[in-house]
PyMOL Python script that loads the backbone (N, CA, C, O; Angstrom):
from pymol import cmd

cmd.read_pdbstr("""\
ATOM      1  N   UNK A   1     -34.482 -92.038-105.415  1.00  0.00           N
ATOM      2  CA  UNK A   1     -33.930 -91.044-105.968  1.00  0.00           C
ATOM      3  C   UNK A   1     -34.065 -89.955-104.125  1.00  0.00           C
ATOM      4  O   UNK A   1     -34.548 -90.145-103.009  1.00  0.00           O
ATOM      5  N   UNK A   2     -33.365 -88.963-104.782  1.00  0.00           N
ATOM      6  CA  UNK A   2     -33.195 -87.586-103.615  1.00  0.00           C
ATOM      7  C   UNK A   2     -34.038 -86.860-103.954  1.00  0.00           C
ATOM      8  O   UNK A   2     -34.391 -86.699-105.123  1.00  0.00           O
ATOM      9  N   UNK A   3     -34.629 -86.142-102.697  1.00  0.00           N
ATOM     10  CA  UNK A   3     -35.822 -85.684-101.958  1.00  0.00           C
ATOM     11  C   UNK A   3     -35.872 -84.418-103.179  1.00  0.00           C
ATOM     12  O   UNK A   3     -36.994 -83.926-103.294  1.00  0.00           O
ATOM     13  N   UNK A   4     -34.831 -83.852-104.071  1.00  0.00           N
ATOM     14  CA  UNK A   4     -34.555 -82.686-105.046  1.00  0.00           C
ATOM     15  C   UNK A   4     -35.584 -83.275-106.587  1.00  0.00           C
ATOM     16  O   UNK A   4     -36.401 -82.741-107.337  1.00  0.00           O
ATOM     17  N   UNK A   5     -34.821 -84.930-106.434  1.00  0.00           N
ATOM     18  CA  UNK A   5     -35.280 -85.313-107.930  1.00  0.00           C
ATOM     19  C   UNK A   5     -36.825 -85.572-107.199  1.00  0.00           C
ATOM     20  O   UNK A   5     -37.469 -84.545-107.412  1.00  0.00           O
ATOM     21  N   UNK A   6     -37.484 -86.346-106.584  1.00  0.00           N
ATOM     22  CA  UNK A   6     -38.573 -86.187-106.111  1.00  0.00           C
ATOM     23  C   UNK A   6     -39.403 -84.566-106.351  1.00  0.00           C
ATOM     24  O   UNK A   6     -40.299 -84.425-107.183  1.00  0.00           O
ATOM     25  N   UNK A   7     -38.854 -83.333-105.372  1.00  0.00           N
ATOM     26  CA  UNK A   7     -39.679 -82.266-106.380  1.00  0.00           C
ATOM     27  C   UNK A   7     -39.642 -81.749-107.109  1.00  0.00           C
ATOM     28  O   UNK A   7     -40.527 -80.913-107.288  1.00  0.00           O
ATOM     29  N   UNK A   8     -38.614 -81.899-107.998  1.00  0.00           N
ATOM     30  CA  UNK A   8     -37.773 -81.969-109.559  1.00  0.00           C
ATOM     31  C   UNK A   8     -39.517 -82.574-110.570  1.00  0.00           C
ATOM     32  O   UNK A   8     -40.308 -82.091-111.380  1.00  0.00           O
ATOM     33  N   UNK A   9     -39.313 -83.863-109.819  1.00  0.00           N
ATOM     34  CA  UNK A   9     -40.049 -85.054-111.080  1.00  0.00           C
ATOM     35  C   UNK A   9     -41.863 -84.696-110.316  1.00  0.00           C
ATOM     36  O   UNK A   9     -42.908 -85.219-110.704  1.00  0.00           O
ATOM     37  N   UNK A  10     -41.723 -83.765-109.288  1.00  0.00           N
ATOM     38  CA  UNK A  10     -43.801 -83.043-109.135  1.00  0.00           C
ATOM     39  C   UNK A  10     -43.671 -81.983-109.865  1.00  0.00           C
ATOM     40  O   UNK A  10     -44.240 -81.728-110.926  1.00  0.00           O
ATOM     41  N   UNK A  11     -43.395 -81.759-109.654  1.00  0.00           N
ATOM     42  CA  UNK A  11     -42.517 -79.793-110.470  1.00  0.00           C
ATOM     43  C   UNK A  11     -42.865 -79.788-111.897  1.00  0.00           C
ATOM     44  O   UNK A  11     -43.623 -78.945-112.377  1.00  0.00           O
ATOM     45  N   UNK A  12     -42.263 -80.814-112.637  1.00  0.00           N
ATOM     46  CA  UNK A  12     -42.547 -81.257-113.856  1.00  0.00           C
ATOM     47  C   UNK A  12     -43.961 -81.478-114.408  1.00  0.00           C
ATOM     48  O   UNK A  12     -44.406 -80.817-115.346  1.00  0.00           O
ATOM     49  N   UNK A  13     -44.921 -82.837-113.516  1.00  0.00           N
ATOM     50  CA  UNK A  13     -45.566 -82.802-113.389  1.00  0.00           C
ATOM     51  C   UNK A  13     -46.801 -81.851-113.424  1.00  0.00           C
ATOM     52  O   UNK A  13     -47.797 -81.802-114.146  1.00  0.00           O
ATOM     53  N   UNK A  14     -46.322 -81.057-112.283  1.00  0.00           N
ATOM     54  CA  UNK A  14     -47.650 -80.115-111.715  1.00  0.00           C
ATOM     55  C   UNK A  14     -47.502 -78.784-113.039  1.00  0.00           C
ATOM     56  O   UNK A  14     -48.399 -78.002-113.353  1.00  0.00           O
ATOM     57  N   UNK A  15     -46.219 -78.849-113.583  1.00  0.00           N
ATOM     58  CA  UNK A  15     -45.830 -77.230-114.626  1.00  0.00           C
ATOM     59  C   UNK A  15     -46.801 -77.590-115.734  1.00  0.00           C
ATOM     60  O   UNK A  15     -47.448 -76.656-116.207  1.00  0.00           O
ATOM     61  N   UNK A  16     -47.051 -79.142-116.350  1.00  0.00           N
ATOM     62  CA  UNK A  16     -47.061 -79.211-117.110  1.00  0.00           C
ATOM     63  C   UNK A  16     -49.298 -79.225-117.211  1.00  0.00           C
ATOM     64  O   UNK A  16     -50.240 -79.028-117.979  1.00  0.00           O
ATOM     65  N   UNK A  17     -49.067 -79.484-116.271  1.00  0.00           N
ATOM     66  CA  UNK A  17     -50.722 -79.410-116.123  1.00  0.00           C
ATOM     67  C   UNK A  17     -51.325 -78.470-116.090  1.00  0.00           C
ATOM     68  O   UNK A  17     -52.293 -78.374-116.843  1.00  0.00           O
ATOM     69  N   UNK A  18     -50.969 -77.360-115.160  1.00  0.00           N
ATOM     70  CA  UNK A  18     -51.343 -75.854-115.390  1.00  0.00           C
ATOM     71  C   UNK A  18     -50.546 -75.224-116.893  1.00  0.00           C
ATOM     72  O   UNK A  18     -51.271 -74.649-117.706  1.00  0.00           O
ATOM     73  N   UNK A  19     -49.976 -75.281-117.006  1.00  0.00           N
ATOM     74  CA  UNK A  19     -49.857 -74.138-118.529  1.00  0.00           C
ATOM     75  C   UNK A  19     -50.570 -75.029-119.788  1.00  0.00           C
ATOM     76  O   UNK A  19     -50.807 -74.496-120.872  1.00  0.00           O
ATOM     77  N   UNK A  20     -50.869 -76.405-119.517  1.00  0.00           N
ATOM     78  CA  UNK A  20     -51.675 -76.986-120.334  1.00  0.00           C
ATOM     79  C   UNK A  20     -53.232 -76.438-121.037  1.00  0.00           C
ATOM     80  O   UNK A  20     -53.841 -76.345-122.102  1.00  0.00           O
ATOM     81  N   UNK A  21     -53.335 -76.160-119.517  1.00  0.00           N
ATOM     82  CA  UNK A  21     -54.928 -76.043-119.232  1.00  0.00           C
ATOM     83  C   UNK A  21     -55.958 -77.036-120.008  1.00  0.00           C
ATOM     84  O   UNK A  21     -57.064 -76.579-120.295  1.00  0.00           O
ATOM     85  N   UNK A  22     -55.719 -78.029-120.268  1.00  0.00           N
ATOM     86  CA  UNK A  22     -56.455 -78.671-121.206  1.00  0.00           C
ATOM     87  C   UNK A  22     -57.300 -79.825-120.692  1.00  0.00           C
ATOM     88  O   UNK A  22     -57.096 -80.328-119.587  1.00  0.00           O
ATOM     89  N   UNK A  23     -58.249 -80.228-121.519  1.00  0.00           N
ATOM     90  CA  UNK A  23     -59.040 -82.220-121.162  1.00  0.00           C
ATOM     91  C   UNK A  23     -57.979 -82.647-120.199  1.00  0.00           C
ATOM     92  O   UNK A  23     -56.940 -82.022-119.987  1.00  0.00           O
ATOM     93  N   UNK A  24     -58.434 -84.069-119.486  1.00  0.00           N
ATOM     94  CA  UNK A  24     -57.610 -84.749-119.207  1.00  0.00           C
ATOM     95  C   UNK A  24     -57.349 -85.725-120.221  1.00  0.00           C
ATOM     96  O   UNK A  24     -56.249 -86.251-120.054  1.00  0.00           O
ATOM     97  N   UNK A  25     -58.192 -86.287-121.547  1.00  0.00           N
ATOM     98  CA  UNK A  25     -57.962 -86.547-122.362  1.00  0.00           C
ATOM     99  C   UNK A  25     -56.364 -86.009-123.460  1.00  0.00           C
ATOM    100  O   UNK A  25     -55.781 -86.762-124.240  1.00  0.00           O
ATOM    101  N   UNK A  26     -56.027 -84.662-123.197  1.00  0.00           N
ATOM    102  CA  UNK A  26     -54.818 -84.464-124.183  1.00  0.00           C
ATOM    103  C   UNK A  26     -53.805 -85.025-123.351  1.00  0.00           C
ATOM    104  O   UNK A  26     -53.869 -85.253-122.143  1.00  0.00           O
ATOM    105  N   UNK A  27     -52.492 -85.296-124.456  1.00  0.00           N
ATOM    106  CA  UNK A  27     -51.499 -85.659-123.805  1.00  0.00           C
ATOM    107  C   UNK A  27     -50.422 -84.598-122.846  1.00  0.00           C
ATOM    108  O   UNK A  27     -51.067 -83.577-123.084  1.00  0.00           O
ATOM    109  N   UNK A  28     -49.637 -84.256-122.235  1.00  0.00           N
ATOM    110  CA  UNK A  28     -48.581 -82.862-121.821  1.00  0.00           C
ATOM    111  C   UNK A  28     -47.491 -82.597-122.723  1.00  0.00           C
ATOM    112  O   UNK A  28     -46.705 -83.354-123.293  1.00  0.00           O
ATOM    113  N   UNK A  29     -47.612 -81.491-122.720  1.00  0.00           N
ATOM    114  CA  UNK A  29     -46.591 -81.681-124.090  1.00  0.00           C
ATOM    115  C   UNK A  29     -44.931 -81.364-123.903  1.00  0.00           C
ATOM    116  O   UNK A  29     -45.096 -80.245-123.416  1.00  0.00           O
ATOM    117  N   UNK A  30     -43.987 -81.464-123.921  1.00  0.00           N
ATOM    118  CA  UNK A  30     -42.547 -81.306-123.064  1.00  0.00           C
ATOM    119  C   UNK A  30     -42.423 -80.085-123.725  1.00  0.00           C
ATOM    120  O   UNK A  30     -41.479 -79.483-123.214  1.00  0.00           O
ATOM    121  N   UNK A  31     -43.122 -79.199-124.952  1.00  0.00           N
ATOM    122  CA  UNK A  31     -42.809 -77.757-124.715  1.00  0.00           C
ATOM    123  C   UNK A  31     -43.589 -77.348-123.700  1.00  0.00           C
ATOM    124  O   UNK A  31     -43.371 -76.139-123.772  1.00  0.00           O
ATOM    125  N   UNK A  32     -44.444 -77.498-122.683  1.00  0.00           N
ATOM    126  CA  UNK A  32     -45.110 -77.045-121.692  1.00  0.00           C
ATOM    127  C   UNK A  32     -43.933 -77.262-120.251  1.00  0.00           C
ATOM    128  O   UNK A  32     -43.905 -76.391-119.382  1.00  0.00           O
ATOM    129  N   UNK A  33     -42.980 -78.561-120.153  1.00  0.00           N
ATOM    130  CA  UNK A  33     -42.607 -78.311-119.525  1.00  0.00           C
ATOM    131  C   UNK A  33     -41.022 -78.421-119.369  1.00  0.00           C
ATOM    132  O   UNK A  33     -40.225 -79.061-118.683  1.00  0.00           O
ATOM    133  N   UNK A  34     -40.982 -77.129-120.714  1.00  0.00           N
ATOM    134  CA  UNK A  34     -39.612 -76.383-120.873  1.00  0.00           C
ATOM    135  C   UNK A  34     -40.235 -75.288-120.630  1.00  0.00           C
ATOM    136  O   UNK A  34     -39.734 -74.676-119.686  1.00  0.00           O
ATOM    137  N   UNK A  35     -41.239 -74.732-121.160  1.00  0.00           N
ATOM    138  CA  UNK A  35     -41.302 -73.688-121.233  1.00  0.00           C
ATOM    139  C   UNK A  35     -41.770 -73.370-119.386  1.00  0.00           C
ATOM    140  O   UNK A  35     -41.231 -72.415-118.826  1.00  0.00           O
ATOM    141  N   UNK A  36     -42.285 -73.824-118.987  1.00  0.00           N
ATOM    142  CA  UNK A  36     -43.069 -73.495-117.829  1.00  0.00           C
ATOM    143  C   UNK A  36     -42.229 -73.648-116.327  1.00  0.00           C
ATOM    144  O   UNK A  36     -42.490 -72.795-115.479  1.00  0.00           O
ATOM    145  N   UNK A  37     -41.361 -74.578-116.033  1.00  0.00           N
ATOM    146  CA  UNK A  37     -41.357 -75.221-115.023  1.00  0.00           C
ATOM    147  C   UNK A  37     -40.622 -73.949-114.132  1.00  0.00           C
ATOM    148  O   UNK A  37     -40.756 -73.716-112.931  1.00  0.00           O
ATOM    149  N   UNK A  38     -39.821 -73.230-115.117  1.00  0.00           N
ATOM    150  CA  UNK A  38     -38.819 -72.446-113.530  1.00  0.00           C
ATOM    151  C   UNK A  38     -39.558 -71.430-113.221  1.00  0.00           C
ATOM    152  O   UNK A  38     -39.339 -70.739-112.226  1.00  0.00           O
ATOM    153  N   UNK A  39     -40.822 -71.166-114.305  1.00  0.00           N
ATOM    154  CA  UNK A  39     -41.965 -70.239-114.140  1.00  0.00           C
ATOM    155  C   UNK A  39     -43.043 -71.097-112.690  1.00  0.00           C
ATOM    156  O   UNK A  39     -43.766 -70.432-111.947  1.00  0.00           O
ATOM    157  N   UNK A  40     -42.942 -72.104-112.625  1.00  0.00           N
ATOM    158  CA  UNK A  40     -44.291 -72.488-111.736  1.00  0.00           C
ATOM    159  C   UNK A  40     -43.178 -72.823-110.326  1.00  0.00           C
ATOM    160  O   UNK A  40     -43.683 -73.063-109.229  1.00  0.00           O
ATOM    161  N   UNK A  41     -42.021 -72.811-110.460  1.00  0.00           N
ATOM    162  CA  UNK A  41     -41.223 -73.124-109.169  1.00  0.00           C
ATOM    163  C   UNK A  41     -40.539 -72.083-109.004  1.00  0.00           C
ATOM    164  O   UNK A  41     -39.683 -72.242-108.134  1.00  0.00           O
ATOM    165  N   UNK A  42     -40.550 -70.651-109.665  1.00  0.00           N
ATOM    166  CA  UNK A  42     -40.147 -68.625-109.321  1.00  0.00           C
ATOM    167  C   UNK A  42     -41.768 -68.380-108.635  1.00  0.00           C
ATOM    168  O   UNK A  42     -41.960 -67.251-108.185  1.00  0.00           O
ATOM    169  N   UNK A  43     -42.863 -69.323-108.544  1.00  0.00           N
ATOM    170  CA  UNK A  43     -43.943 -68.176-108.693  1.00  0.00           C
ATOM    171  C   UNK A  43     -44.395 -68.977-107.512  1.00  0.00           C
ATOM    172  O   UNK A  43     -44.148 -68.495-106.406  1.00  0.00           O
ATOM    173  N   UNK A  44     -45.205 -70.470-107.593  1.00  0.00           N
ATOM    174  CA  UNK A  44     -46.046 -71.031-106.826  1.00  0.00           C
ATOM    175  C   UNK A  44     -45.124 -72.495-106.079  1.00  0.00           C
ATOM    176  O   UNK A  44     -45.583 -73.551-105.643  1.00  0.00           O
ATOM    177  N   UNK A  45     -44.134 -72.160-106.141  1.00  0.00           N
ATOM    178  CA  UNK A  45     -43.686 -73.718-105.403  1.00  0.00           C
ATOM    179  C   UNK A  45     -44.216 -74.238-104.083  1.00  0.00           C
ATOM    180  O   UNK A  45     -44.332 -75.355-103.579  1.00  0.00           O
ATOM    181  N   UNK A  46     -44.514 -72.897-103.689  1.00  0.00           N
ATOM    182  CA  UNK A  46     -45.271 -73.908-101.787  1.00  0.00           C
ATOM    183  C   UNK A  46     -46.917 -74.076-102.274  1.00  0.00           C
ATOM    184  O   UNK A  46     -47.886 -73.983-101.520  1.00  0.00           O
ATOM    185  N   UNK A  47     -46.944 -74.320-103.581  1.00  0.00           N
ATOM    186  CA  UNK A  47     -48.213 -75.201-103.705  1.00  0.00           C
ATOM    187  C   UNK A  47     -47.956 -76.683-104.025  1.00  0.00           C
ATOM    188  O   UNK A  47     -48.682 -77.670-104.144  1.00  0.00           O
ATOM    189  N   UNK A  48     -46.684 -76.457-104.114  1.00  0.00           N
ATOM    190  CA  UNK A  48     -46.456 -77.910-105.142  1.00  0.00           C
ATOM    191  C   UNK A  48     -46.361 -78.746-104.473  1.00  0.00           C
ATOM    192  O   UNK A  48     -45.461 -78.374-103.720  1.00  0.00           O
ATOM    193  N   UNK A  49     -46.812 -80.189-104.005  1.00  0.00           N
ATOM    194  CA  UNK A  49     -47.363 -80.264-105.042  1.00  0.00           C
ATOM    195  C   UNK A  49     -48.592 -81.039-105.416  1.00  0.00           C
ATOM    196  O   UNK A  49     -48.826 -82.060-106.063  1.00  0.00           O
ATOM    197  N   UNK A  50     -49.289 -80.135-104.742  1.00  0.00           N
ATOM    198  CA  UNK A  50     -50.648 -80.155-105.394  1.00  0.00           C
ATOM    199  C   UNK A  50     -50.938 -79.222-107.106  1.00  0.00           C
ATOM    200  O   UNK A  50     -51.054 -78.031-107.395  1.00  0.00           O
ATOM    201  N   UNK A  51     -50.959 -80.325-107.794  1.00  0.00           N
ATOM    202  CA  UNK A  51     -51.726 -80.070-109.049  1.00  0.00           C
ATOM    203  C   UNK A  51     -52.741 -78.654-109.564  1.00  0.00           C
ATOM    204  O   UNK A  51     -52.712 -77.723-110.369  1.00  0.00           O
ATOM    205  N   UNK A  52     -53.575 -79.212-108.534  1.00  0.00           N
ATOM    206  CA  UNK A  52     -54.634 -78.450-108.489  1.00  0.00           C
ATOM    207  C   UNK A  52     -55.142 -76.651-108.384  1.00  0.00           C
ATOM    208  O   UNK A  52     -55.894 -75.807-108.870  1.00  0.00           O
ATOM    209  N   UNK A  53     -53.751 -76.960-107.042  1.00  0.00           N
ATOM    210  CA  UNK A  53     -53.898 -75.558-106.193  1.00  0.00           C
ATOM    211  C   UNK A  53     -52.529 -74.768-107.134  1.00  0.00           C
ATOM    212  O   UNK A  53     -52.450 -73.545-107.253  1.00  0.00           O
ATOM    213  N   UNK A  54     -51.313 -75.960-107.865  1.00  0.00           N
ATOM    214  CA  UNK A  54     -50.132 -74.916-108.433  1.00  0.00           C
ATOM    215  C   UNK A  54     -50.508 -74.825-109.650  1.00  0.00           C
ATOM    216  O   UNK A  54     -49.627 -74.635-110.488  1.00  0.00           O
ATOM    217  N   UNK A  55     -52.475 -74.978-110.262  1.00  0.00           N
ATOM    218  CA  UNK A  55     -52.643 -74.165-111.687  1.00  0.00           C
ATOM    219  C   UNK A  55     -53.268 -73.571-110.970  1.00  0.00           C
ATOM    220  O   UNK A  55     -53.385 -72.707-111.838  1.00  0.00           O
ATOM    221  N   UNK A  56     -53.902 -73.116-110.048  1.00  0.00           N
ATOM    222  CA  UNK A  56     -54.615 -71.541-110.485  1.00  0.00           C
ATOM    223  C   UNK A  56     -53.867 -70.996-109.696  1.00  0.00           C
ATOM    224  O   UNK A  56     -54.207 -69.954-109.136  1.00  0.00           O
ATOM    225  N   UNK A  57     -52.515 -71.664-109.444  1.00  0.00           N
ATOM    226  CA  UNK A  57     -51.238 -70.135-108.677  1.00  0.00           C
ATOM    227  C   UNK A  57     -51.297 -69.528-110.162  1.00  0.00           C
ATOM    228  O   UNK A  57     -51.778 -68.446-110.500  1.00  0.00           O
ATOM    229  N   UNK A  58     -50.504 -70.787-111.193  1.00  0.00           N
ATOM    230  CA  UNK A  58     -49.852 -70.560-111.575  1.00  0.00           C
ATOM    231  C   UNK A  58     -51.380 -69.076-113.193  1.00  0.00           C
ATOM    232  O   UNK A  58     -51.384 -68.111-113.957  1.00  0.00           O
ATOM    233  N   UNK A  59     -51.973 -69.855-112.751  1.00  0.00           N
ATOM    234  CA  UNK A  59     -53.182 -68.695-113.788  1.00  0.00           C
ATOM    235  C   UNK A  59     -53.601 -67.396-112.737  1.00  0.00           C
ATOM    236  O   UNK A  59     -54.534 -66.712-113.158  1.00  0.00           O
ATOM    237  N   UNK A  60     -53.014 -66.984-111.417  1.00  0.00           N
ATOM    238  CA  UNK A  60     -53.286 -66.198-111.314  1.00  0.00           C
ATOM    239  C   UNK A  60     -52.060 -65.001-111.496  1.00  0.00           C
ATOM    240  O   UNK A  60     -52.005 -63.778-111.623  1.00  0.00           O
ATOM    241  N   UNK A  61     -51.149 -66.126-111.427  1.00  0.00           N
ATOM    242  CA  UNK A  61     -49.488 -65.183-111.426  1.00  0.00           C
ATOM    243  C   UNK A  61     -50.199 -65.034-113.444  1.00  0.00           C
ATOM    244  O   UNK A  61     -49.748 -63.968-113.863  1.00  0.00           O
ATOM    245  N   UNK A  62     -50.427 -65.222-113.748  1.00  0.00           N
ATOM    246  CA  UNK A  62     -50.086 -65.376-115.477  1.00  0.00           C
ATOM    247  C   UNK A  62     -49.448 -64.337-116.646  1.00  0.00           C
ATOM    248  O   UNK A  62     -49.013 -64.489-117.788  1.00  0.00           O
ATOM    249  N   UNK A  63     -49.711 -62.730-115.352  1.00  0.00           N
ATOM    250  CA  UNK A  63     -48.761 -61.418-116.284  1.00  0.00           C
ATOM    251  C   UNK A  63     -47.400 -61.617-115.289  1.00  0.00           C
ATOM    252  O   UNK A  63     -46.532 -60.744-115.275  1.00  0.00           O
ATOM    253  N   UNK A  64     -47.312 -62.579-114.636  1.00  0.00           N
ATOM    254  CA  UNK A  64     -45.600 -62.542-114.449  1.00  0.00           C
ATOM    255  C   UNK A  64     -44.631 -63.639-115.041  1.00  0.00           C
ATOM    256  O   UNK A  64     -43.400 -63.619-115.015  1.00  0.00           O
ATOM    257  N   UNK A  65     -45.383 -64.514-115.532  1.00  0.00           N
ATOM    258  CA  UNK A  65     -45.250 -65.903-116.227  1.00  0.00           C
ATOM    259  C   UNK A  65     -44.926 -65.442-117.274  1.00  0.00           C
ATOM    260  O   UNK A  65     -45.782 -64.809-117.893  1.00  0.00           O
ATOM    261  N   UNK A  66     -43.604 -65.590-117.836  1.00  0.00           N
ATOM    262  CA  UNK A  66     -42.022 -65.503-118.989  1.00  0.00           C
ATOM    263  C   UNK A  66     -42.582 -65.833-120.516  1.00  0.00           C
ATOM    264  O   UNK A  66     -43.102 -66.945-120.603  1.00  0.00           O
ATOM    265  N   UNK A  67     -42.565 -65.230-121.447  1.00  0.00           N
ATOM    266  CA  UNK A  67     -43.528 -65.118-122.574  1.00  0.00           C
ATOM    267  C   UNK A  67     -43.459 -66.412-122.896  1.00  0.00           C
ATOM    268  O   UNK A  67     -44.466 -66.817-123.477  1.00  0.00           O
ATOM    269  N   UNK A  68     -42.329 -67.466-122.658  1.00  0.00           N
ATOM    270  CA  UNK A  68     -42.947 -68.649-123.743  1.00  0.00           C
ATOM    271  C   UNK A  68     -43.686 -69.627-122.992  1.00  0.00           C
ATOM    272  O   UNK A  68     -44.414 -70.415-123.595  1.00  0.00           O
ATOM    273  N   UNK A  69     -43.552 -69.670-121.435  1.00  0.00           N
ATOM    274  CA  UNK A  69     -44.430 -69.983-121.081  1.00  0.00           C
ATOM    275  C   UNK A  69     -46.218 -69.358-121.423  1.00  0.00           C
ATOM    276  O   UNK A  69     -47.138 -69.942-121.995  1.00  0.00           O
ATOM    277  N   UNK A  70     -46.168 -67.909-120.771  1.00  0.00           N
ATOM    278  CA  UNK A  70     -47.449 -67.581-121.813  1.00  0.00           C
ATOM    279  C   UNK A  70     -47.983 -67.914-122.912  1.00  0.00           C
ATOM    280  O   UNK A  70     -49.179 -68.198-122.971  1.00  0.00           O
ATOM    281  N   UNK A  71     -46.930 -67.940-124.298  1.00  0.00           N
ATOM    282  CA  UNK A  71     -47.295 -68.544-125.327  1.00  0.00           C
ATOM    283  C   UNK A  71     -47.775 -69.902-125.087  1.00  0.00           C
ATOM    284  O   UNK A  71     -48.940 -69.941-125.482  1.00  0.00           O
ATOM    285  N   UNK A  72     -47.419 -71.014-124.630  1.00  0.00           N
ATOM    286  CA  UNK A  72     -47.484 -72.045-124.870  1.00  0.00           C
ATOM    287  C   UNK A  72     -49.291 -72.406-123.688  1.00  0.00           C
ATOM    288  O   UNK A  72     -50.126 -73.227-124.068  1.00  0.00           O
ATOM    289  N   UNK A  73     -49.513 -71.313-121.933  1.00  0.00           N
ATOM    290  CA  UNK A  73     -50.467 -71.198-122.465  1.00  0.00           C
ATOM    291  C   UNK A  73     -51.283 -71.057-122.897  1.00  0.00           C
ATOM    292  O   UNK A  73     -52.238 -71.822-122.760  1.00  0.00           O
ATOM    293  N   UNK A  74     -51.298 -69.934-123.678  1.00  0.00           N
ATOM    294  CA  UNK A  74     -52.730 -69.158-124.089  1.00  0.00           C
ATOM    295  C   UNK A  74     -52.280 -69.985-125.819  1.00  0.00           C
ATOM    296  O   UNK A  74     -52.491 -69.082-126.628  1.00  0.00           O
ATOM    297  N   UNK A  75     -51.847 -71.090-126.507  1.00  0.00           N
ATOM    298  CA  UNK A  75     -51.888 -72.203-127.116  1.00  0.00           C
ATOM    299  C   UNK A  75     -52.868 -72.460-126.855  1.00  0.00           C
ATOM    300  O   UNK A  75     -53.971 -72.069-127.238  1.00  0.00           O
ATOM    301  N   UNK A  76     -52.333 -73.611-125.717  1.00  0.00           N
ATOM    302  CA  UNK A  76     -53.259 -74.532-125.265  1.00  0.00           C
ATOM    303  C   UNK A  76     -54.107 -74.619-124.825  1.00  0.00           C
ATOM    304  O   UNK A  76     -54.809 -75.629-124.793  1.00  0.00           O
ATOM    305  N   UNK A  77     -54.364 -73.348-124.233  1.00  0.00           N
ATOM    306  CA  UNK A  77     -56.479 -72.888-123.461  1.00  0.00           C
ATOM    307  C   UNK A  77     -56.910 -72.749-124.643  1.00  0.00           C
ATOM    308  O   UNK A  77     -58.087 -73.030-124.869  1.00  0.00           O
ATOM    309  N   UNK A  78     -56.187 -72.350-125.529  1.00  0.00           N
ATOM    310  CA  UNK A  78     -57.123 -71.680-126.894  1.00  0.00           C
ATOM    311  C   UNK A  78     -57.461 -73.056-127.869  1.00  0.00           C
ATOM    312  O   UNK A  78     -58.449 -73.018-128.603  1.00  0.00           O
ATOM    313  N   UNK A  79     -56.428 -74.484-127.826  1.00  0.00           N
ATOM    314  CA  UNK A  79     -56.982 -75.310-128.570  1.00  0.00           C
ATOM    315  C   UNK A  79     -58.060 -75.832-127.241  1.00  0.00           C
ATOM    316  O   UNK A  79     -59.223 -75.876-127.644  1.00  0.00           O
ATOM    317  N   UNK A  80     -57.903 -76.260-125.649  1.00  0.00           N
ATOM    318  CA  UNK A  80     -58.677 -76.974-125.281  1.00  0.00           C
ATOM    319  C   UNK A  80     -59.997 -75.947-125.341  1.00  0.00           C
ATOM    320  O   UNK A  80     -60.879 -76.518-124.700  1.00  0.00           O
ATOM    321  N   UNK A  81     -60.634 -74.327-125.979  1.00  0.00           N
ATOM    322  CA  UNK A  81     -61.741 -73.923-125.632  1.00  0.00           C
ATOM    323  C   UNK A  81     -62.190 -74.592-127.358  1.00  0.00           C
ATOM    324  O   UNK A  81     -63.387 -74.839-127.501  1.00  0.00           O
ATOM    325  N   UNK A  82     -61.230 -74.871-128.623  1.00  0.00           N
ATOM    326  CA  UNK A  82     -61.919 -75.150-129.639  1.00  0.00           C
ATOM    327  C   UNK A  82     -61.757 -77.063-129.381  1.00  0.00           C
ATOM    328  O   UNK A  82     -61.524 -77.516-130.501  1.00  0.00           O
ATOM    329  N   UNK A  83     -61.784 -77.713-128.801  1.00  0.00           N
ATOM    330  CA  UNK A  83     -62.297 -78.799-128.689  1.00  0.00           C
ATOM    331  C   UNK A  83     -63.538 -79.011-127.592  1.00  0.00           C
ATOM    332  O   UNK A  83     -64.113 -80.079-127.382  1.00  0.00           O
ATOM    333  N   UNK A  84     -63.842 -77.581-126.869  1.00  0.00           N
ATOM    334  CA  UNK A  84     -64.787 -77.478-125.946  1.00  0.00           C
ATOM    335  C   UNK A  84     -65.941 -77.443-126.626  1.00  0.00           C
ATOM    336  O   UNK A  84     -66.836 -78.275-126.478  1.00  0.00           O
ATOM    337  N   UNK A  85     -65.986 -76.233-127.603  1.00  0.00           N
ATOM    338  CA  UNK A  85     -66.921 -75.651-128.666  1.00  0.00           C
ATOM    339  C   UNK A  85     -67.448 -77.080-128.994  1.00  0.00           C
ATOM    340  O   UNK A  85     -68.478 -77.516-128.481  1.00  0.00           O
ATOM    341  N   UNK A  86     -66.104 -78.325-130.554  1.00  0.00           N
ATOM    342  CA  UNK A  86     -66.374 -78.839-130.954  1.00  0.00           C
ATOM    343  C   UNK A  86     -67.552 -79.771-130.421  1.00  0.00           C
ATOM    344  O   UNK A  86     -68.693 -79.934-130.855  1.00  0.00           O
ATOM    345  N   UNK A  87     -66.686 -80.497-129.002  1.00  0.00           N
ATOM    346  CA  UNK A  87     -68.220 -81.220-128.547  1.00  0.00           C
ATOM    347  C   UNK A  87     -69.230 -81.099-128.447  1.00  0.00           C
ATOM    348  O   UNK A  87     -70.085 -81.864-128.893  1.00  0.00           O
ATOM    349  N   UNK A  88     -69.436 -79.970-127.750  1.00  0.00           N
ATOM    350  CA  UNK A  88     -70.204 -79.210-127.458  1.00  0.00           C
ATOM    351  C   UNK A  88     -71.434 -78.962-128.726  1.00  0.00           C
ATOM    352  O   UNK A  88     -72.585 -78.596-128.483  1.00  0.00           O
ATOM    353  N   UNK A  89     -70.994 -79.197-129.836  1.00  0.00           N
ATOM    354  CA  UNK A  89     -71.564 -78.720-131.345  1.00  0.00           C
ATOM    355  C   UNK A  89     -72.114 -80.724-131.479  1.00  0.00           C
ATOM    356  O   UNK A  89     -73.259 -81.107-131.715  1.00  0.00           O
ATOM    357  N   UNK A  90     -71.002 -81.545-131.263  1.00  0.00           N
ATOM    358  CA  UNK A  90     -71.923 -82.085-131.458  1.00  0.00           C
ATOM    359  C   UNK A  90     -73.322 -83.107-131.013  1.00  0.00           C
ATOM    360  O   UNK A  90     -74.158 -83.413-131.863  1.00  0.00           O
TER     361      UNK A  90
END
""", "prot")
cmd.dss("prot")
cmd.show_as("cartoon", "prot")
cmd.util.cbc("prot")
cmd.orient("prot")
């Protein structure tokens, strides 16, 4: 695997984790990868491969992400919040 392929793979994992902002039990979506990889590379490449730092960077720069990535981030954050409320109610 070339260095570029390795970086691309790490970026895909990091981007998905950032975009979803979900609990560890939920699967990463291919939509999040598609919509947010470019934004993560553009805005947070210096943080890769440290996923928590990439996640924090994407959240900090949410106003600068593409509309598609922002929509995925918002939708997944709402889903995560809903799951947390349900768990707290039990």
